[in-house]
C-alpha positions, 0 to 999 in steps of 0.5 A, a space after each residue: 470519480 476515482 476511488 481507492 478501497 483497501 482491504 485485508 487488514 487485521 490482527 495478527 501475531 508477530 511473525 505472521 502474514 497479511 496481504 493488503 489489496 487496493 482496488 481502484 475504480 473509475 477511469 485512470 490514466 495508465 501511466 501511474 505509480 501505486 504505493 502503500 503508506 502507513 501512519 501510526 498514532 503520533 508518527 509521520 506518514 511514511 512510504 512503505 512501498 511503491 510500484 510503477 506501471 512498468 513494474 519498478 518497485 521500491 521499499 522502505 528499508 524497514 520492510 525490505 525483504 519482508 514485504 512485496 508490492 505487486 500490481 495487476 494493471 488489468 484489474 487496477 489493483 495493487 497488493 502488499 504482501 506482508 510477511 514476518 510482521 513485527 509489532 512496529 508494523 502496526 499502523 493504518 495502511 493507506 493506498 495511494 495512486 499518483 497519475 503521471 501527467 503534468 498535473 500529477 494528481 494524487 488519490 488516497 484510500 480510506 486506510 486499513 488497520 494492521 495490528 501486530 501483537 507480541 
């Protein structure tokens, strides 16, 4: 079974930094996209950043220049370095993996809370 476990969330003041990690366990196809989503209460879940197995990344405009996504394929781990955090970044952050087969299954982590105070 494929499992995703996020870690690294917490409470920080505006302007601070956090680094989220998502470790993927189980057998997983190497051709995949890993990403981070977030969902705050009363808001839609949105894509924050995603990265392909070859290293191509994209970001939401709201985090561009502040967040950096990276991955370690040998460890099946994806990271999100979050700098210059703002209160509006407060959310539950979810790790996602989409496998690039014809079926394209998706897997989700349980989420990790990030809270940014003013």
